[in-house]
C-alpha positions in Angstrom: 0.2 0.0 0.2 3.0 2.4 -0.6 1.2 3.9 -3.6 -2.4 3.9 -4.6 -5.0 6.0 -6.5 -8.9 6.7 -5.8 -11.9 8.7 -6.6 -12.7 11.5 -4.6 -16.0 12.2 -2.4 -15.5 15.6 -1.3 -16.9 16.9 2.2 -16.6 20.0 4.0 -15.4 21.2 7.6 -16.4 19.9 10.6 -17.8 16.4 9.8 -18.6 15.4 13.0 -19.1 11.8 14.3 -23.0 12.1 14.3 -22.6 13.1 10.4 -20.4 9.9 9.9 -23.2 7.6 11.6 -26.1 9.2 13.3 -26.8 8.3 16.7 -30.3 6.5 16.1 -28.2 3.8 14.0 -25.6 2.5 16.5 -27.9 -0.1 18.0 -27.9 -2.2 14.7 -25.9 -5.3 15.3 -23.4 -5.2 12.6 -21.2 -2.4 11.0 -22.3 -4.1 7.4 -25.9 -3.5 8.2 -24.8 0.3 9.7 -22.7 1.3 6.6 -26.1 2.1 4.7 -26.7 5.2 7.1 -23.4 6.6 6.9 -23.4 10.2 6.1 -27.4 10.5 5.8 -27.5 13.6 7.4 -25.4 15.2 4.8 -25.7 13.0 1.8 -27.8 10.1 2.3 -27.2 8.7 -1.1 -23.3 8.6 -0.7 -23.1 4.9 0.6 -24.6 3.7 -2.6 -22.2 5.9 -4.8 -19.0 4.8 -3.0 -16.8 2.0 -4.3 -13.9 0.2 -3.2 -10.5 2.1 -2.9 -12.3 5.6 -3.2 -10.9 8.5 -1.0 -12.8 11.0 1.1 -11.2 14.7 1.0 -12.7 16.8 3.9 -12.0 20.2 5.2 -11.0 21.3 9.1 -11.8 18.9 12.0 -12.8 15.9 10.3 -14.3 13.4 12.7 -15.2 15.9 15.5 -17.6 15.1 18.0 -18.2 12.3 20.2 -15.9 9.5 20.5 -17.6 6.4 18.8 -15.4 4.0 17.2 -18.4 3.2 14.6 -17.3 6.5 13.0 -14.1 4.9 11.7 -15.6 1.4 11.3 -18.3 2.3 9.0 -16.0 4.2 7.0 -13.5 1.1 6.5 -16.8 -1.0 6.0 -17.8 1.4 3.0 -14.4 0.5 1.5 -12.7 4.0 1.8 -9.2 3.5 1.2 -8.1 6.9 3.2 -9.4 10.0 4.2 -7.4 13.0 3.2 -8.4 16.4 5.5 -7.1 19.5 6.4 -7.3 18.3 10.3 -8.6 15.6 12.2 -10.1 15.3 15.7 -7.6 13.6 18.0 -10.0 10.9 19.2 -11.2 10.2 15.4 -7.5 9.9 14.3 -6.8 7.2 17.1 -10.0 5.4 16.4 -9.3 5.5 12.5 -5.4 4.1 13.3 -7.3 1.2 15.8 -9.4 0.3 12.7 -7.0 0.0 10.1 -8.0 3.6 8.2 -5.4 5.6 6.8 -5.8 9.4 7.8 -3.4 11.9 5.9 -3.3 15.6 6.7 -3.1 17.9 3.8 -3.5 21.7 4.4 -4.0 22.5 0.5 -5.0 19.5 -1.4 -8.8 19.7 -0.3 -8.9 23.5 -2.0 -7.5 22.0 -5.1 -9.5 18.8 -5.9 -13.3 18.2 -6.8 -15.5 15.5 -6.1 -14.6 12.8 -9.1 -11.3 13.7 -9.4 -8.6 11.2 -9.4 -6.0 11.3 -6.3 -2.9 9.5 -6.4 -1.0 8.7 -3.0 2.4 8.1 -2.4 2.7 7.1 1.4 5.4 9.4 3.2 6.0 11.6 0.1 3.1 13.4 -1.7 -0.4 13.4 -2.9 -1.0 14.4 -6.8 -4.2 15.5 -8.3 -5.2 17.5 -11.2 -1.5 17.9 -12.1 -0.4 19.5 -8.9 1.7 17.8 -6.0 1.1 18.3 -2.4 3.6 17.2 0.3 2.5 15.0 3.0 3.9 14.4 6.6 5.8 11.2 7.4 3.9 8.9 9.0 5.7 6.8 11.8 6.5 3.3 11.1 4.7 1.8 13.7 1.3 3.5 13.0 1.8 2.4 9.3 2.0 -1.0 10.0 -1.0 -0.9 12.2 -2.8 0.3 9.3 -1.4 -1.8 6.6 -2.4 -4.7 9.0 -5.9 -3.6 9.3 -6.1 -2.1 12.7 -4.7 -2.6 16.1 -6.2 -5.6 16.9 -5.3 -7.6 13.7 -1.7 -6.1 14.1 -1.3 -7.5 17.7 -2.9 -10.7 16.5 -0.4 -10.8 14.0 2.6 -10.0 15.8 1.6 -12.6 18.6 1.5 -15.5 15.9 4.8 -14.2 14.8 6.3 -14.5 18.2 4.9 -18.1 18.7 6.1 -19.3 15.4 2.5 -19.6 13.9 1.6 -19.1 10.1 
């Protein structure tokens, strides 16, 4: 996953966890069933349009609001490859890593891409869109490994199997 491309779904500033997955749907038993209600207050049609590998591009303060892990989980269940935003709420950032969702901060990209554009991501290097390149910060190797493994639990299980010599 060092390089990948995806189609952009553009969202605004201050996308909170109540927009990502509204409270009334948190009692649904599985994330697979829950994902159809993602972004309902903002764009109810969005879950049906998203294809695996797509990318969400947001503004400032993506993932603000209450600390619900289902917000990151439902984005992963939709098949979103990563979320690129100007900034992220800290608790959402942690929940995203724990669920294997790549987040990339870019102050400039959201102002230079449109919905439907194709974005190319080169991890720890740059993002390219519409002929422009945007530098991105280095991701610590340990966090990248957790994301690459599919989240914290899967990463720890993999490490424990490796220590025991399991295959």
